[in-house]
C-alpha positions in Angstrom: -26.1 7.1 7.0 -28.7 6.9 4.2 -28.3 3.9 1.9 -27.5 4.8 -1.7 -29.8 3.7 -4.4 -29.3 3.2 -8.1 -30.1 6.2 -10.2 -32.8 4.3 -12.2 -34.7 3.7 -9.0 -34.6 7.3 -8.2 -35.5 8.5 -11.6 -38.1 5.9 -12.5 -40.3 6.5 -9.4 -40.2 10.2 -10.0 -41.3 9.8 -13.6 -44.0 7.4 -12.5 -45.2 9.5 -9.6 -45.4 12.5 -12.0 -47.5 10.6 -14.5 -49.8 9.2 -11.8 -50.3 12.6 -10.2 -51.1 14.0 -13.6 -53.6 11.1 -14.3 -55.3 11.5 -10.9 -55.5 15.3 -11.2 -56.8 15.0 -14.8 -59.4 12.3 -13.7 -60.5 14.3 -10.7 -60.9 17.4 -12.8 -62.7 15.5 -15.6 -65.0 13.8 -13.1 -65.9 17.1 -11.5 -66.3 18.8 -14.8 -68.4 15.9 -16.2 -70.7 16.0 -13.1 -71.1 19.7 -13.4 -71.9 19.4 -17.1 -74.2 16.5 -16.6 -76.1 18.3 -13.8 -76.4 21.4 -15.8 -77.8 19.5 -18.7 -80.3 17.7 -16.5 -81.3 21.0 -14.9 -81.9 22.6 -18.3 -84.0 19.5 -19.3 -86.1 19.9 -16.2 -86.5 23.6 -16.9 -87.7 22.8 -20.4 -90.2 20.3 -19.0 -91.4 22.8 -16.4 -92.0 25.5 -19.1 -94.1 23.0 -21.1 -96.2 22.1 -17.9 -96.6 25.7 -16.8 -98.6 26.5 -19.9 -100.8 23.4 -19.2 -101.3 24.2 -15.5 -101.9 28.0 -15.9 -105.7 27.7 -16.8 -106.3 25.2 -14.0 -105.2 27.8 -11.4 -107.6 30.6 -12.4 -110.0 29.5 -11.1 -108.4 26.8 -9.0 -109.4 23.3 -10.0 -107.3 21.4 -7.6 -108.6 17.9 -8.2 -108.0 18.1 -12.0 -104.6 19.7 -11.4 -103.5 16.9 -9.1 -104.8 14.3 -11.5 -103.0 15.8 -14.4 -99.8 15.8 -12.3 -100.1 12.2 -11.5 -100.9 11.3 -15.2 -97.9 13.1 -16.5 -95.7 11.9 -13.7 -96.6 8.3 -14.5 -95.1 8.8 -17.9 -91.8 10.5 -17.1 -89.1 9.7 -14.5 -89.6 13.1 -12.8 -91.8 14.3 -10.0 -94.2 17.1 -10.7 -95.4 19.5 -8.0 -97.6 22.6 -8.2 -97.5 25.1 -5.4 -99.6 28.2 -4.8 -98.0 31.5 -3.9 -98.8 30.9 -0.2 -96.8 27.7 -0.3 -99.7 25.3 -0.4 -99.3 22.2 -2.5 -102.3 21.8 -4.9 -100.9 19.0 -7.1 -98.1 16.3 -6.9 -97.3 13.3 -9.0 -96.0 11.2 -6.1 -98.1 12.2 -3.0 -101.4 13.6 -1.9 -101.3 17.4 -1.7 -103.4 17.4 1.5 -100.8 15.3 3.3 -97.9 17.5 2.2 -96.6 20.4 4.3 -96.4 23.9 3.2 -93.5 24.4 0.7 -93.3 28.2 0.9 -90.0 27.9 2.7 -88.2 25.8 0.1 -85.3 27.7 -1.5 -86.3 26.9 -5.1 -89.9 28.0 -4.4 -88.7 31.3 -2.9 -86.6 32.0 -5.9 -89.5 31.2 -8.3 -91.8 33.5 -6.3 -89.4 36.3 -7.1 -89.9 35.6 -10.8 -86.8 33.7 -11.4 -85.8 30.1 -12.1 -85.0 28.3 -8.8 -83.1 25.1 -8.3 -81.8 23.1 -5.3 -80.4 19.7 -4.4 -81.5 18.3 -1.0 -82.8 15.3 0.8 -86.5 14.6 0.3 -88.4 13.6 3.4 -91.3 12.4 1.4 -89.3 10.2 -1.0 -86.5 9.5 1.4 -83.7 10.3 -1.1 -81.7 13.2 -2.5 -83.5 15.1 -5.2 -82.7 17.8 -7.8 -85.4 20.5 -7.8 -86.2 23.1 -10.5 -89.0 25.5 -10.1 -90.4 28.2 -12.4 -93.2 30.8 -11.8 -96.7 30.5 -13.4 -97.6 33.9 -14.6 -101.0 35.3 -15.4 -100.8 38.7 -16.9 -97.6 39.5 -15.1 -98.9 38.1 -11.8 -97.5 35.0 -10.3 -100.4 32.6 -9.8 -98.2 29.6 -8.6 -95.0 27.6 -9.1 -94.3 24.5 -11.2 -91.6 22.3 -9.6 -89.9 19.5 -11.5 -87.6 17.2 -9.5 -85.6 14.1 -10.2 -83.7 11.7 -7.9 -80.0 12.3 -7.9 -79.3 8.6 -7.2 -79.7 7.7 -10.8 -77.6 10.6 -11.8 -74.9 9.4 -9.3 -75.1 5.9 -10.6 -74.5 7.1 -14.2 -71.7 9.3 -13.1 -70.1 6.6 -11.1 -70.3 4.3 -14.1 -68.7 6.9 -16.2 -66.0 7.6 -13.5 -65.3 3.9 -13.3 -64.7 3.7 -17.0 -62.4 6.8 -16.7 -60.5 5.2 -13.8 -60.1 2.0 -15.7 -58.7 3.8 -18.6 -56.5 5.8 -16.3 -55.1 2.5 -14.8 -54.5 1.2 -18.2 -52.8 4.4 -19.2 -50.8 4.4 -15.9 -49.5 0.8 -16.6 -48.5 1.9 -20.1 -47.0 5.1 -18.8 -45.0 3.1 -16.1 -43.5 0.9 -18.8 -42.7 3.9 -20.9 -41.2 5.6 -17.9 -39.1 2.5 -17.1 -37.9 2.4 -20.7 -37.1 6.1 -20.7 -35.3 5.7 -17.3 -33.2 2.8 -18.5 -32.3 4.7 -21.7 -31.2 7.6 -19.6 -29.4 5.6 -16.9 -27.8 3.0 -19.1 -25.0 5.3 -20.4 -24.5 6.7 -16.9 -24.2 3.2 -15.5 -21.7 2.4 -18.3 -19.6 5.5 -17.4 -19.9 4.5 -13.7 -18.5 1.0 -14.5 -15.8 2.7 -16.6 -14.9 5.0 -13.8 -14.7 2.0 -11.5 -12.2 0.3 -13.9 -10.2 3.5 -13.9 -10.2 3.4 -10.1 -8.9 -0.2 -10.2 -6.0 0.9 -12.4 -7.4 -0.2 -15.9 -6.7 3.1 -17.6 -6.5 1.5 -21.0 -10.3 1.1 -21.1 -12.3 3.6 -23.1 -16.0 4.6 -22.8 -18.3 4.4 -25.8 -19.9 7.9 -26.4 -23.7 7.7 -25.9 -26.2 9.3 -28.2 -26.9 12.2 -25.8 -24.7 15.2 -26.6 -24.0 16.1 -22.9 -23.2 12.5 -21.9 -21.1 12.0 -25.0 -19.1 15.1 -23.9 -18.7 13.6 -20.4 -17.6 10.2 -21.8 -15.0 11.9 -24.1 -13.8 14.0 -21.1 -13.4 10.8 -19.0 -11.5 9.1 -21.9 -9.2 12.0 -22.2 -8.7 12.0 -18.4 -7.9 8.3 -18.4 -5.4 8.9 -21.3 -3.7 11.7 -19.5 -3.7 9.8 -16.2 -2.2 6.7 -17.9 0.5 8.8 -19.5 1.4 10.6 -16.2 1.3 7.4 -14.2 3.6 5.7 -16.7 6.0 8.6 -16.4 5.8 8.5 -12.6 6.3 4.7 -12.6 9.2 5.0 -15.0 10.9 7.7 -12.9 10.2 5.7 -9.8 11.8 2.6 -11.4 14.8 4.6 -12.4 15.1 6.0 -9.0 14.7 2.6 -7.4 17.3 1.1 -9.8 19.8 3.8 -8.8 19.1 3.3 -5.1 19.2 -0.5 -5.4 22.5 -0.3 -7.3 24.1 1.9 -4.7 26.5 0.4 -2.3 25.8 3.2 0.2 22.7 2.9 2.4 20.1 5.7 1.8 17.5 6.5 4.4 14.8 9.1 4.3 13.5 10.4 7.6 10.4 12.5 8.3 10.3 15.5 10.7 9.5 13.1 13.5 12.8 11.2 12.8 11.0 8.1 11.6 12.0 6.2 8.5 9.9 7.0 5.5 11.8 4.9 3.0 15.2 3.3 2.4 17.1 1.3 -0.1 18.2 -2.4 0.0 21.8 -1.4 0.9 20.5 0.4 4.0 18.5 -2.6 5.1 21.5 -4.9 4.5 23.9 -2.6 6.4 21.4 -2.6 9.3 20.8 -6.4 9.1 17.0 -5.9 9.0 14.2 -6.2 6.4 12.9 -3.1 4.6 9.4 -3.7 5.8 10.6 -4.0 9.4 12.6 -0.7 9.3 9.9 1.5 7.6 8.0 3.6 10.1 10.5 3.0 13.0 12.4 5.8 14.6 16.1 6.2 13.8 16.7 6.1 17.6 15.4 2.5 17.7 17.2 1.4 14.6 20.6 3.0 15.1 21.6 3.6 18.7 24.3 6.2 18.5 24.2 9.6 20.2 26.4 11.3 17.7 24.1 10.2 14.8 21.0 11.4 16.7 22.6 14.8 17.2 23.5 15.0 13.5 19.9 14.3 12.5 18.4 16.9 15.0 20.9 19.5 13.8 20.1 18.9 10.2 16.3 19.1 11.0 16.5 22.3 13.0 19.2 24.2 11.0 19.0 22.6 7.6 22.7 22.2 7.5 24.7 19.4 6.2 26.5 17.2 8.7 28.5 14.0 8.7 31.1 11.9 10.3 32.0 8.4 11.4 29.8 6.6 14.0 30.3 3.3 15.7 27.4 0.8 16.3 27.7 -2.3 18.5 24.3 -3.9 17.8 25.7 -6.7 15.6 29.3 -6.5 16.5 31.4 -3.4 16.0 30.4 -1.5 12.9 31.8 1.8 11.7 29.6 3.8 9.4 30.5 6.9 7.4 27.4 9.1 7.6 26.2 12.2 5.8 23.0 14.1 6.7 21.3 16.6 4.5 18.0 18.3 4.5 15.3 16.6 2.4 13.0 19.1 0.5 10.1 18.9 -1.9 10.3 20.5 -5.4 8.9 23.7 -3.8 11.7 23.9 -1.3 9.5 23.0 1.7 11.4 20.7 4.2 10.2 17.1 4.3 12.8 15.6 6.7 16.4 14.3 6.5 18.2 12.3 3.9 20.8 10.0 5.7 23.5 8.3 3.6 25.5 5.6 5.4 28.5 3.6 4.2 30.1 0.7 6.0 33.7 1.6 6.4 34.5 -0.9 9.2 36.9 -2.9 7.0 38.4 0.3 5.6 39.1 1.8 9.0 40.5 -1.5 10.2 42.8 -1.7 7.2 43.8 1.9 7.9 44.6 1.0 11.5 46.4 -2.1 10.3 48.4 -0.1 7.7 49.2 2.4 10.4 50.3 -0.4 12.8 52.2 -2.0 10.0 54.1 1.2 9.2 54.9 1.7 12.8 55.9 -1.9 13.3 58.0 -2.0 10.1 59.8 1.2 11.1 60.3 -0.2 14.6 61.5 -3.6 13.5 63.9 -2.1 11.0 65.0 0.8 13.1 66.0 -1.3 16.1 68.6 -3.4 14.3 69.7 -0.3 12.2 70.3 1.7 15.3 72.4 -1.0 16.8 74.4 -1.5 13.5 74.9 2.3 13.3 76.1 2.5 16.9 78.6 -0.3 16.6 79.9 0.9 13.2 80.4 4.4 14.5 82.3 3.0 17.4 84.5 1.0 15.1 85.1 3.9 12.7 86.2 6.2 15.4 88.8 3.7 16.7 87.4 3.7 20.2 88.0 -0.1 20.4 91.5 -1.6 20.0 90.9 -5.0 21.5 90.6 -7.5 18.6 88.3 -9.7 20.6 86.0 -6.8 21.3 86.1 -5.8 17.6 85.2 -9.3 16.7 82.2 -9.3 19.2 81.0 -6.0 17.7 81.2 -7.4 14.2 79.3 -10.5 15.3 76.5 -8.3 16.7 76.4 -6.3 13.5 76.2 -9.6 11.5 73.3 -10.8 13.7 71.3 -7.6 13.1 72.1 -7.7 9.4 70.7 -11.2 9.2 67.7 -10.1 11.1 67.1 -7.3 8.7 67.6 -9.7 5.8 65.0 -12.1 7.2 62.5 -9.2 7.7 63.1 -8.0 4.2 62.7 -11.5 2.8 59.5 -12.1 4.6 58.1 -8.7 3.5 59.0 -9.4 -0.1 57.4 -12.9 0.2 54.2 -11.3 1.6 54.3 -8.7 -1.2 54.5 -11.4 -3.9 51.6 -13.2 -2.3 49.5 -10.0 -2.2 50.3 -9.0 -5.7 47.5 -8.5 -8.2 46.3 -11.7 -10.0 47.8 -10.5 -13.2 51.2 -10.2 -11.6 51.1 -13.4 -9.4 52.0 -16.7 -10.9 51.9 -19.9 -8.9 52.8 -23.5 -9.9 49.8 -25.6 -9.0 50.1 -29.3 -9.4 48.7 -32.5 -8.0 51.3 -33.6 -5.3 51.5 -35.9 -2.3 50.6 -34.1 1.0 52.7 -36.7 2.9 55.9 -35.5 1.2 55.1 -31.9 2.1 54.6 -32.7 5.8 57.7 -34.9 6.1 59.9 -32.3 4.3 58.6 -29.5 6.6 59.2 -31.7 9.7 62.7 -32.6 8.4 63.6 -28.9 8.1 62.5 -28.1 11.6 63.8 -31.3 13.3 67.1 -29.8 14.2 65.5 -26.9 16.2 63.1 -29.4 17.9 66.1 -31.7 18.8 67.9 -28.7 20.5 64.9 -28.4 22.9 64.4 -32.2 23.1 60.9 -31.7 21.6 59.2 -34.8 20.1 57.7 -34.3 16.6 54.9 -36.8 16.0 53.5 -37.0 12.4 50.2 -38.7 11.5 49.3 -38.6 7.8 46.9 -40.7 5.7 48.6 -42.7 3.0 48.1 -41.6 -0.6 46.8 -38.2 0.3 47.2 -35.9 -2.6 46.0 -32.4 -3.4 46.4 -29.7 -6.1 48.8 -27.2 -4.6 52.0 -25.1 -4.9 54.3 -27.6 -3.1 56.9 -25.0 -2.0 54.4 -22.6 -0.6 52.6 -25.3 1.3 55.9 -26.5 2.8 56.7 -23.0 3.9 53.2 -22.6 5.6 53.8 -25.9 7.5 57.4 -24.9 8.4 56.2 -21.5 9.7 53.6 -23.2 11.9 56.1 -25.8 13.2 58.8 -23.1 13.8 56.2 -21.1 15.9 55.2 -24.2 17.8 58.9 -25.0 18.6 59.7 -21.5 19.7 56.8 -21.2 22.2 56.8 -24.8 23.4 58.7 -25.8 26.6 61.6 -28.3 26.4 60.9 -32.0 26.3 57.3 -31.4 25.2 55.5 -32.9 22.2 54.3 -31.4 18.8 51.7 -33.3 16.7 51.4 -32.8 13.0 48.2 -34.4 11.4 47.1 -34.5 7.8 43.8 -36.1 6.6 41.0 -35.7 4.1 37.6 -34.5 5.2 34.7 -33.7 2.9 36.8 -33.1 -0.3 39.2 -30.9 1.8 42.7 -31.4 3.0 43.1 -30.7 6.8 46.5 -30.1 8.3 46.8 -29.6 12.1 49.8 -28.6 14.1 49.2 -29.1 17.9 51.7 -28.0 20.6 51.8 -28.1 24.4 53.1 -24.5 24.7 52.0 -21.6 26.8 48.8 -21.0 24.8 47.3 -17.7 23.6 44.7 -15.6 25.4 41.4 -15.3 23.6 41.7 -11.6 23.2 44.7 -12.0 20.9 43.2 -14.6 18.6 41.3 -12.3 16.1 44.6 -10.4 15.4 47.0 -13.2 15.6 47.5 -13.4 11.7 48.2 -9.6 11.3 51.7 -8.5 10.3 54.0 -7.9 13.1 51.4 -8.7 15.7 53.0 -10.3 18.8 51.3 -11.7 21.9 54.5 -11.2 23.9 56.6 -8.7 22.0 59.8 -8.9 24.1 59.8 -12.6 24.2 59.2 -12.9 20.4 62.1 -10.6 19.6 64.4 -12.6 22.0 63.3 -15.8 20.1 64.1 -14.2 16.8 60.7 -13.9 15.4 59.8 -11.2 12.9 56.0 -11.2 13.5 55.4 -12.1 9.8 55.3 -15.9 9.9 51.6 -16.4 10.6 50.6 -13.6 8.2 52.6 -15.5 5.5 50.7 -18.7 6.4 47.4 -16.9 6.1 48.1 -15.6 2.6 49.5 -18.9 1.4 46.4 -20.8 2.4 44.2 -18.0 0.9 45.8 -18.3 -2.5 44.9 -22.1 -2.3 41.3 -21.2 -1.7 41.4 -22.3 1.9 41.5 -20.9 5.5 43.6 -21.1 8.6 42.1 -21.2 12.1 43.5 -21.4 15.6 42.3 -22.8 18.9 44.1 -22.1 22.0 43.8 -22.2 25.8 46.4 -20.5 28.0 48.7 -23.0 29.7 47.4 -26.0 27.6 48.8 -25.2 24.1 47.5 -24.2 20.7 46.2 -26.0 17.6 46.6 -24.3 14.2 44.5 -25.8 11.3 44.9 -25.4 7.6 41.9 -26.3 5.3 42.1 -26.2 1.6 40.2 -27.9 -1.3 41.6 -31.3 -2.4 41.1 -30.4 -6.0 40.6 -26.7 -7.0 39.4 -27.8 -10.5 42.8 -27.2 -12.0 44.5 -29.8 -14.1 47.9 -31.0 -12.6 51.0 -29.2 -13.6 49.0 -26.2 -14.9 50.4 -22.8 -14.3 47.7 -20.2 -13.6 47.3 -16.7 -12.4 45.9 -17.0 -8.9 
């Protein structure tokens, strides 16, 4: 590839070459013209001299007086820088200013002699063998009554002429060099004057290319370049205005996309990600830079989603539905695919909108399970009550002992219904909106809470000969709702007693750790399988449903514990191994920042 040059170094040599060619051509033509002019003038001078000598030599040829003629030639030749020769019509030399005629050859064959013999002026330039140099010869005839009696030839050496011409040409060349130097400076100045505004516009265009559209070009003095500068300024202004509009629109679009909770992904026809918003990157647990350019098959591995994308690409229809991903645990996404088109309507790819509905679907399943469990838990005792009441109403039983047994069963199921309803109402109060829920939070001793709960459960433990062991740091206090915290500990102890074997041991521990209160209830019961632990605190969830009902559990105790500890800003966890018992742990802040005995809306 040819290397680019600056415009000045293309323009300046062109100007300089044009000037030099003009000077050389002018010098050459002037030298040739001057030489021609100079030779013409010398020739005319020689002709004039020849005419003067012809009149002098004419009377010496008729009759021929050779010696006197030769002597006259030598006398005249000694006074002038020319050579004088007289030749007879037969070519014989009879007089010469430089040599002896007898020693000279016949000159009848010389071109200038032949022309003179015809009655005309003859001239020639050639090398002289006698004088050993180039000579200019001029010959004219000598007439005697219209008859040619001889020829007078005047010659001069061209070396002197050449020396004078070379001297003159040297002066011309020297003047040409001086003119060329001056012309080169003028050309350089003109080139700079022409290229300076062009260079300024180039630099301005470079600044435009770098994004500095606020720069403006100064219009040069040339009308055409001034028009170009004005056009470039107008272009920069228009580009700046349009880019600002595009940037503003892009920022608005980015702000909208960034503010969306839904993930938005733009796919090209090859099903690769062109762009996405922060919500999409967050839902996919990857950075935006990592996801751009990757195929949707690599990022979201779900056959239904891939089918939806291909269907939208091929048919342009809108598709959607729930998909489940297992890349980072179970995630359920509500997806919508629509065709992505440019302003002209040409397809560009697919716009994929995803929304994480994992928690929503789980809540829906929990609500469905809750409704089913509530109806089952309530329907079972109601069915029993209805059956026994109908039996009593129809008088099918006359035995007072049997009637008393039926009424006892009815009373048992009524109490069970009452417990379920009380627990449901308690949960409802805990789950109420903050505006409707009011708790009494006060600084109180944790030890008293633990001992009170243990005291309430001791009778049940004594029935199974279970040892309750309490370990609590002295002076341990926390900001809490004492009644709710007692109920949480009671529920944990009640569960531990129900599912622990007789003559076992239950440990209750309370201590402080990193500005938190930690309460643990550890039993030696049957333990819980790992698959049940994530759902253990859901309403009505039972590990062993038949045994739980036989033991009188409602399935709401642990759910109540979870909500109580949550309103205290803490959490409940469980660790369990089948056959080795379970450990339930309550953690909540020692001081939630609330002043003692202050009622607040949690």
